[in-house]
PDB file of the backbone (N, CA, C, O) and the ligand in Angstrom, with CONECT records:
HET     ZN  A 101       1
ATOM      1  N   MET A   1      13.848   7.451   5.890  1.00  0.00           N
ATOM      2  CA  MET A   1      12.527   8.045   5.629  1.00  0.00           C
ATOM      3  C   MET A   1      11.710   7.194   4.664  1.00  0.00           C
ATOM      4  O   MET A   1      12.249   6.431   3.863  1.00  0.00           O
ATOM      5  N   TRP A   2      10.468   7.341   4.761  1.00  0.00           N
ATOM      6  CA  TRP A   2       9.475   6.624   3.972  1.00  0.00           C
ATOM      7  C   TRP A   2       9.425   7.253   2.578  1.00  0.00           C
ATOM      8  O   TRP A   2       9.241   8.464   2.452  1.00  0.00           O
ATOM      9  N   ASP A   3       9.581   6.464   1.564  1.00  0.00           N
ATOM     10  CA  ASP A   3       9.420   6.954   0.195  1.00  0.00           C
ATOM     11  C   ASP A   3       7.974   7.353  -0.023  1.00  0.00           C
ATOM     12  O   ASP A   3       7.068   6.795   0.596  1.00  0.00           O
ATOM     13  N   LYS A   4       7.761   8.306  -0.889  1.00  0.00           N
ATOM     14  CA  LYS A   4       6.383   8.690  -1.171  1.00  0.00           C
ATOM     15  C   LYS A   4       5.694   7.535  -1.877  1.00  0.00           C
ATOM     16  O   LYS A   4       6.122   7.094  -2.944  1.00  0.00           O
ATOM     17  N   PRO A   5       4.621   7.052  -1.264  1.00  0.00           N
ATOM     18  CA  PRO A   5       3.944   5.908  -1.875  1.00  0.00           C
ATOM     19  C   PRO A   5       3.182   6.319  -3.135  1.00  0.00           C
ATOM     20  O   PRO A   5       2.615   7.409  -3.214  1.00  0.00           O
ATOM     21  N   ARG A   6       3.186   5.435  -4.095  1.00  0.00           N
ATOM     22  CA  ARG A   6       2.450   5.684  -5.330  1.00  0.00           C
ATOM     23  C   ARG A   6       1.543   4.506  -5.642  1.00  0.00           C
ATOM     24  O   ARG A   6       1.831   3.363  -5.285  1.00  0.00           O
ATOM     25  N   CYS A   7       0.467   4.803  -6.300  1.00  0.00           N
ATOM     26  CA  CYS A   7      -0.444   3.750  -6.713  1.00  0.00           C
ATOM     27  C   CYS A   7       0.238   2.889  -7.780  1.00  0.00           C
ATOM     28  O   CYS A   7       0.867   3.411  -8.700  1.00  0.00           O
ATOM     29  N   THR A   8       0.111   1.598  -7.649  1.00  0.00           N
ATOM     30  CA  THR A   8       0.759   0.675  -8.587  1.00  0.00           C
ATOM     31  C   THR A   8       0.195   0.806  -9.991  1.00  0.00           C
ATOM     32  O   THR A   8       0.912   0.603 -10.972  1.00  0.00           O
ATOM     33  N   PHE A   9      -1.070   1.142 -10.093  1.00  0.00           N
ATOM     34  CA  PHE A   9      -1.717   1.133 -11.396  1.00  0.00           C
ATOM     35  C   PHE A   9      -1.616   2.468 -12.122  1.00  0.00           C
ATOM     36  O   PHE A   9      -1.239   2.495 -13.294  1.00  0.00           O
ATOM     37  N   CYS A  10      -1.941   3.571 -11.463  1.00  0.00           N
ATOM     38  CA  CYS A  10      -1.937   4.860 -12.152  1.00  0.00           C
ATOM     39  C   CYS A  10      -0.728   5.705 -11.754  1.00  0.00           C
ATOM     40  O   CYS A  10      -0.524   6.785 -12.307  1.00  0.00           O
ATOM     41  N   GLU A  11       0.069   5.231 -10.809  1.00  0.00           N
ATOM     42  CA  GLU A  11       1.275   5.909 -10.339  1.00  0.00           C
ATOM     43  C   GLU A  11       1.001   7.277  -9.736  1.00  0.00           C
ATOM     44  O   GLU A  11       1.892   8.120  -9.635  1.00  0.00           O
ATOM     45  N   LYS A  12      -0.230   7.476  -9.344  1.00  0.00           N
ATOM     46  CA  LYS A  12      -0.603   8.697  -8.653  1.00  0.00           C
ATOM     47  C   LYS A  12       0.011   8.669  -7.257  1.00  0.00           C
ATOM     48  O   LYS A  12       0.031   7.637  -6.586  1.00  0.00           O
ATOM     49  N   GLU A  13       0.504   9.814  -6.847  1.00  0.00           N
ATOM     50  CA  GLU A  13       1.070   9.888  -5.503  1.00  0.00           C
ATOM     51  C   GLU A  13      -0.041   9.780  -4.468  1.00  0.00           C
ATOM     52  O   GLU A  13      -1.073  10.443  -4.571  1.00  0.00           O
ATOM     53  N   ILE A  14       0.186   8.938  -3.476  1.00  0.00           N
ATOM     54  CA  ILE A  14      -0.801   8.780  -2.406  1.00  0.00           C
ATOM     55  C   ILE A  14      -0.600   9.909  -1.413  1.00  0.00           C
ATOM     56  O   ILE A  14       0.484  10.066  -0.852  1.00  0.00           O
ATOM     57  N   LYS A  15      -1.633  10.687  -1.198  1.00  0.00           N
ATOM     58  CA  LYS A  15      -1.540  11.810  -0.266  1.00  0.00           C
ATOM     59  C   LYS A  15      -2.027  11.402   1.109  1.00  0.00           C
ATOM     60  O   LYS A  15      -2.777  10.439   1.270  1.00  0.00           O
ATOM     61  N   GLY A  16      -1.585  12.154   2.083  1.00  0.00           N
ATOM     62  CA  GLY A  16      -2.017  11.891   3.450  1.00  0.00           C
ATOM     63  C   GLY A  16      -3.522  11.960   3.564  1.00  0.00           C
ATOM     64  O   GLY A  16      -4.162  12.809   2.943  1.00  0.00           O
ATOM     65  N   ASP A  17      -4.082  11.079   4.346  1.00  0.00           N
ATOM     66  CA  ASP A  17      -5.516  11.069   4.615  1.00  0.00           C
ATOM     67  C   ASP A  17      -6.322  10.382   3.512  1.00  0.00           C
ATOM     68  O   ASP A  17      -7.534  10.210   3.641  1.00  0.00           O
ATOM     69  N   GLU A  18      -5.651   9.992   2.435  1.00  0.00           N
ATOM     70  CA  GLU A  18      -6.367   9.311   1.359  1.00  0.00           C
ATOM     71  C   GLU A  18      -6.629   7.863   1.729  1.00  0.00           C
ATOM     72  O   GLU A  18      -5.885   7.268   2.508  1.00  0.00           O
ATOM     73  N   VAL A  19      -7.673   7.309   1.176  1.00  0.00           N
ATOM     74  CA  VAL A  19      -7.951   5.893   1.398  1.00  0.00           C
ATOM     75  C   VAL A  19      -7.119   5.093   0.410  1.00  0.00           C
ATOM     76  O   VAL A  19      -7.199   5.311  -0.798  1.00  0.00           O
ATOM     77  N   VAL A  20      -6.333   4.181   0.919  1.00  0.00           N
ATOM     78  CA  VAL A  20      -5.546   3.332   0.026  1.00  0.00           C
ATOM     79  C   VAL A  20      -5.713   1.863   0.403  1.00  0.00           C
ATOM     80  O   VAL A  20      -6.081   1.518   1.525  1.00  0.00           O
ATOM     81  N   PHE A  21      -5.438   1.046  -0.546  1.00  0.00           N
ATOM     82  CA  PHE A  21      -5.460  -0.390  -0.323  1.00  0.00           C
ATOM     83  C   PHE A  21      -4.043  -0.898  -0.490  1.00  0.00           C
ATOM     84  O   PHE A  21      -3.326  -0.498  -1.407  1.00  0.00           O
ATOM     85  N   VAL A  22      -3.660  -1.759   0.384  1.00  0.00           N
ATOM     86  CA  VAL A  22      -2.301  -2.273   0.349  1.00  0.00           C
ATOM     87  C   VAL A  22      -2.347  -3.777   0.134  1.00  0.00           C
ATOM     88  O   VAL A  22      -3.020  -4.526   0.843  1.00  0.00           O
ATOM     89  N   LYS A  23      -1.607  -4.169  -0.867  1.00  0.00           N
ATOM     90  CA  LYS A  23      -1.472  -5.591  -1.116  1.00  0.00           C
ATOM     91  C   LYS A  23      -0.108  -6.003  -0.615  1.00  0.00           C
ATOM     92  O   LYS A  23       0.906  -5.432  -1.015  1.00  0.00           O
ATOM     93  N   MET A  24      -0.079  -6.969   0.239  1.00  0.00           N
ATOM     94  CA  MET A  24       1.203  -7.389   0.787  1.00  0.00           C
ATOM     95  C   MET A  24       1.137  -8.838   1.233  1.00  0.00           C
ATOM     96  O   MET A  24       0.072  -9.410   1.466  1.00  0.00           O
ATOM     97  N   ARG A  25       2.329  -9.397   1.340  1.00  0.00           N
ATOM     98  CA  ARG A  25       2.427 -10.734   1.896  1.00  0.00           C
ATOM     99  C   ARG A  25       2.574 -10.568   3.395  1.00  0.00           C
ATOM    100  O   ARG A  25       3.439  -9.825   3.859  1.00  0.00           O
ATOM    101  N   TYR A  26       1.750 -11.243   4.142  1.00  0.00           N
ATOM    102  CA  TYR A  26       1.846 -11.114   5.590  1.00  0.00           C
ATOM    103  C   TYR A  26       3.108 -11.828   6.083  1.00  0.00           C
ATOM    104  O   TYR A  26       3.362 -12.983   5.740  1.00  0.00           O
ATOM    105  N   PRO A  27       3.897 -11.107   6.901  1.00  0.00           N
ATOM    106  CA  PRO A  27       5.148 -11.726   7.369  1.00  0.00           C
ATOM    107  C   PRO A  27       4.902 -12.990   8.184  1.00  0.00           C
ATOM    108  O   PRO A  27       3.887 -13.132   8.867  1.00  0.00           O
ATOM    109  N   LYS A  28       5.840 -13.875   8.090  1.00  0.00           N
ATOM    110  CA  LYS A  28       5.682 -15.155   8.787  1.00  0.00           C
ATOM    111  C   LYS A  28       5.656 -14.945  10.298  1.00  0.00           C
ATOM    112  O   LYS A  28       4.845 -15.523  11.022  1.00  0.00           O
ATOM    113  N   ARG A  29       6.579 -14.093  10.741  1.00  0.00           N
ATOM    114  CA  ARG A  29       6.596 -13.814  12.180  1.00  0.00           C
ATOM    115  C   ARG A  29       5.597 -12.719  12.474  1.00  0.00           C
ATOM    116  O   ARG A  29       5.461 -11.777  11.693  1.00  0.00           O
ATOM    117  N   LYS A  30       4.902 -12.826  13.576  1.00  0.00           N
ATOM    118  CA  LYS A  30       3.868 -11.859  13.901  1.00  0.00           C
ATOM    119  C   LYS A  30       4.456 -10.655  14.626  1.00  0.00           C
ATOM    120  O   LYS A  30       5.540 -10.730  15.205  1.00  0.00           O
ATOM    121  N   GLY A  31       3.734  -9.560  14.585  1.00  0.00           N
ATOM    122  CA  GLY A  31       4.181  -8.356  15.283  1.00  0.00           C
ATOM    123  C   GLY A  31       3.983  -7.126  14.418  1.00  0.00           C
ATOM    124  O   GLY A  31       4.323  -7.127  13.235  1.00  0.00           O
ATOM    125  N   PHE A  32       3.441  -6.096  15.002  1.00  0.00           N
ATOM    126  CA  PHE A  32       3.079  -4.914  14.220  1.00  0.00           C
ATOM    127  C   PHE A  32       4.303  -4.178  13.681  1.00  0.00           C
ATOM    128  O   PHE A  32       4.270  -3.649  12.570  1.00  0.00           O
ATOM    129  N   THR A  33       5.369  -4.143  14.454  1.00  0.00           N
ATOM    130  CA  THR A  33       6.585  -3.473  14.006  1.00  0.00           C
ATOM    131  C   THR A  33       7.081  -4.099  12.715  1.00  0.00           C
ATOM    132  O   THR A  33       7.510  -3.405  11.793  1.00  0.00           O
ATOM    133  N   GLU A  34       7.016  -5.402  12.666  1.00  0.00           N
ATOM    134  CA  GLU A  34       7.464  -6.100  11.468  1.00  0.00           C
ATOM    135  C   GLU A  34       6.536  -5.823  10.288  1.00  0.00           C
ATOM    136  O   GLU A  34       6.975  -5.726   9.142  1.00  0.00           O
ATOM    137  N   VAL A  35       5.265  -5.699  10.589  1.00  0.00           N
ATOM    138  CA  VAL A  35       4.313  -5.407   9.518  1.00  0.00           C
ATOM    139  C   VAL A  35       4.611  -4.041   8.914  1.00  0.00           C
ATOM    140  O   VAL A  35       4.532  -3.859   7.699  1.00  0.00           O
ATOM    141  N   LYS A  36       4.952  -3.089   9.766  1.00  0.00           N
ATOM    142  CA  LYS A  36       5.274  -1.737   9.288  1.00  0.00           C
ATOM    143  C   LYS A  36       6.515  -1.751   8.398  1.00  0.00           C
ATOM    144  O   LYS A  36       6.549  -1.111   7.347  1.00  0.00           O
ATOM    145  N   ALA A  37       7.526  -2.487   8.838  1.00  0.00           N
ATOM    146  CA  ALA A  37       8.745  -2.599   8.048  1.00  0.00           C
ATOM    147  C   ALA A  37       8.450  -3.306   6.733  1.00  0.00           C
ATOM    148  O   ALA A  37       9.008  -2.971   5.688  1.00  0.00           O
ATOM    149  N   TYR A  38       7.584  -4.265   6.806  1.00  0.00           N
ATOM    150  CA  TYR A  38       7.205  -5.044   5.635  1.00  0.00           C
ATOM    151  C   TYR A  38       6.509  -4.185   4.590  1.00  0.00           C
ATOM    152  O   TYR A  38       6.766  -4.298   3.392  1.00  0.00           O
ATOM    153  N   LEU A  39       5.629  -3.331   5.072  1.00  0.00           N
ATOM    154  CA  LEU A  39       4.892  -2.435   4.186  1.00  0.00           C
ATOM    155  C   LEU A  39       5.843  -1.621   3.341  1.00  0.00           C
ATOM    156  O   LEU A  39       5.625  -1.422   2.146  1.00  0.00           O
ATOM    157  N   ARG A  40       6.910  -1.149   3.982  1.00  0.00           N
ATOM    158  CA  ARG A  40       7.863  -0.291   3.304  1.00  0.00           C
ATOM    159  C   ARG A  40       8.566  -1.045   2.176  1.00  0.00           C
ATOM    160  O   ARG A  40       8.816  -0.498   1.103  1.00  0.00           O
ATOM    161  N   ASN A  41       8.874  -2.297   2.442  1.00  0.00           N
ATOM    162  CA  ASN A  41       9.642  -3.070   1.466  1.00  0.00           C
ATOM    163  C   ASN A  41       8.771  -3.807   0.468  1.00  0.00           C
ATOM    164  O   ASN A  41       9.088  -3.881  -0.719  1.00  0.00           O
ATOM    165  N   GLU A  42       7.687  -4.342   0.954  1.00  0.00           N
ATOM    166  CA  GLU A  42       6.925  -5.287   0.137  1.00  0.00           C
ATOM    167  C   GLU A  42       5.530  -4.794  -0.208  1.00  0.00           C
ATOM    168  O   GLU A  42       4.854  -5.385  -1.050  1.00  0.00           O
ATOM    169  N   GLY A  43       5.096  -3.722   0.432  1.00  0.00           N
ATOM    170  CA  GLY A  43       3.731  -3.264   0.231  1.00  0.00           C
ATOM    171  C   GLY A  43       3.510  -2.699  -1.154  1.00  0.00           C
ATOM    172  O   GLY A  43       4.375  -2.028  -1.717  1.00  0.00           O
ATOM    173  N   THR A  44       2.342  -2.982  -1.690  1.00  0.00           N
ATOM    174  CA  THR A  44       1.939  -2.444  -2.977  1.00  0.00           C
ATOM    175  C   THR A  44       0.688  -1.622  -2.730  1.00  0.00           C
ATOM    176  O   THR A  44      -0.321  -2.142  -2.256  1.00  0.00           O
ATOM    177  N   PHE A  45       0.755  -0.346  -3.050  1.00  0.00           N
ATOM    178  CA  PHE A  45      -0.382   0.527  -2.773  1.00  0.00           C
ATOM    179  C   PHE A  45      -1.289   0.646  -3.977  1.00  0.00           C
ATOM    180  O   PHE A  45      -0.838   0.713  -5.120  1.00  0.00           O
ATOM    181  N   ILE A  46      -2.569   0.669  -3.696  1.00  0.00           N
ATOM    182  CA  ILE A  46      -3.571   0.841  -4.739  1.00  0.00           C
ATOM    183  C   ILE A  46      -4.511   1.955  -4.290  1.00  0.00           C
ATOM    184  O   ILE A  46      -5.104   1.871  -3.215  1.00  0.00           O
ATOM    185  N   CYS A  47      -4.648   2.994  -5.105  1.00  0.00           N
ATOM    186  CA  CYS A  47      -5.525   4.091  -4.707  1.00  0.00           C
ATOM    187  C   CYS A  47      -6.981   3.634  -4.813  1.00  0.00           C
ATOM    188  O   CYS A  47      -7.300   2.650  -5.480  1.00  0.00           O
ATOM    189  N   GLU A  48      -7.842   4.375  -4.141  1.00  0.00           N
ATOM    190  CA  GLU A  48      -9.246   3.987  -4.072  1.00  0.00           C
ATOM    191  C   GLU A  48      -9.879   3.907  -5.463  1.00  0.00           C
ATOM    192  O   GLU A  48     -10.671   3.010  -5.755  1.00  0.00           O
ATOM    193  N   GLU A  49      -9.508   4.868  -6.310  1.00  0.00           N
ATOM    194  CA  GLU A  49     -10.055   4.910  -7.666  1.00  0.00           C
ATOM    195  C   GLU A  49      -9.761   3.629  -8.442  1.00  0.00           C
ATOM    196  O   GLU A  49     -10.654   3.008  -9.019  1.00  0.00           O
ATOM    197  N   CYS A  50      -8.488   3.257  -8.439  1.00  0.00           N
ATOM    198  CA  CYS A  50      -8.084   2.059  -9.178  1.00  0.00           C
ATOM    199  C   CYS A  50      -8.681   0.816  -8.552  1.00  0.00           C
ATOM    200  O   CYS A  50      -9.053  -0.127  -9.249  1.00  0.00           O
ATOM    201  N   PHE A  51      -8.767   0.822  -7.242  1.00  0.00           N
ATOM    202  CA  PHE A  51      -9.339  -0.332  -6.568  1.00  0.00           C
ATOM    203  C   PHE A  51     -10.798  -0.521  -6.970  1.00  0.00           C
ATOM    204  O   PHE A  51     -11.244  -1.640  -7.222  1.00  0.00           O
ATOM    205  N   ASN A  52     -11.520   0.568  -7.025  1.00  0.00           N
ATOM    206  CA  ASN A  52     -12.929   0.489  -7.425  1.00  0.00           C
ATOM    207  C   ASN A  52     -13.071   0.052  -8.875  1.00  0.00           C
ATOM    208  O   ASN A  52     -13.994  -0.684  -9.226  1.00  0.00           O
ATOM    209  N   GLN A  53     -12.146   0.512  -9.715  1.00  0.00           N
ATOM    210  CA  GLN A  53     -12.182   0.101 -11.126  1.00  0.00           C
ATOM    211  C   GLN A  53     -11.946  -1.386 -11.276  1.00  0.00           C
ATOM    212  O   GLN A  53     -12.536  -2.041 -12.136  1.00  0.00           O
ATOM    213  N   LYS A  54     -11.071  -1.912 -10.425  1.00  0.00           N
ATOM    214  CA  LYS A  54     -10.768  -3.344 -10.477  1.00  0.00           C
ATOM    215  C   LYS A  54     -11.976  -4.187 -10.118  1.00  0.00           C
ATOM    216  O   LYS A  54     -12.104  -5.332 -10.551  1.00  0.00           O
ATOM    217  N   LEU A  55     -12.857  -3.608  -9.324  1.00  0.00           N
ATOM    218  CA  LEU A  55     -14.017  -4.362  -8.876  1.00  0.00           C
ATOM    219  C   LEU A  55     -15.122  -4.406  -9.912  1.00  0.00           C
ATOM    220  O   LEU A  55     -16.007  -5.260  -9.851  1.00  0.00           O
ATOM    221  N   LYS A  56     -15.072  -3.470 -10.880  1.00  0.00           N
ATOM    222  CA  LYS A  56     -16.141  -3.402 -11.876  1.00  0.00           C
ATOM    223  C   LYS A  56     -16.053  -4.524 -12.901  1.00  0.00           C
ATOM    224  O   LYS A  56     -16.885  -4.601 -13.805  1.00  0.00           O
TER     225      LYS A  56
HETATM  226 ZN    ZN A 101      -4.487   4.514  -8.880  1.00  0.00          ZN2+
END
C-alpha cells in the first residue's frame, strides 16, 4: 500500500484531490509504470501552500 504522502516542508498530510507538486528524478528507463513506482520511492511532495511560498 501507498504510504500517506506528506509535504516535505510543513509535513502536512496530502489529502485526496489536493493540488500537490512532486519533485523527483525522472527514471532513466521510460514508462509510466516505472514512474509510478518511482514516485513511491523517490518522490518528494510539496503542498500548494508551501510551493507558493517558495515562489515568493
Ligand atoms: Zn506544505
